[in-house]
N, C-alpha and C positions, 0 to 999 in steps of 0.2 A: 505494499501500497503506497502510496505517495505521503510522507511526513510534510509539516509546513513549514520545517527546513528546508527539507531537500528542493519542494515547489521552491521556493525564495531565490536558489541560486539555479535552480533551472537545471541542474546535473539528472534527477530522477525522469523529468519530462523527456529528455535527451535520450535517455536508455530505453524507457519503456513507449512504441510504438503506440500509435493510436487506436490501431486493430486489436492489439492487445487489451487495452485498455477498456472497452465498449465491450467484448464478451464474459470480464470477468465482474462488470456491473452489473450484465443481464443475471451474473449465476448467481452474485451475491445477494441481489434483489428477494429474492421469494423467502431465501432463509431471515432477513431480516425485517419483513414485511411483518410477520406476527409478533415477534418482536417490541417491535411498532406498535400494533395493536394493544399488544399487553398494557404497554408503559403509558398508552394515550389510556385507555380504562382506569387505570390503576391512579394515572394524576385526578380522572374526571370526578374517581369516589373519593380522594383525601378531598378534592375541592368542596364537593357535596360537605365533606363531615366537619372540614373549618369554616365552614358558611352557615 
């Protein structure tokens, strides 16, 4: 994955072709989606409890 430090000097982008980044993002999105949904529902539950 690209870190903010590597992004700043551009060394990471130079080594990773854009064609490799897109499939990586497409593959990682389905695994991230349930986590995001769970976190969102948890935040909504906590927010209602606080209010």
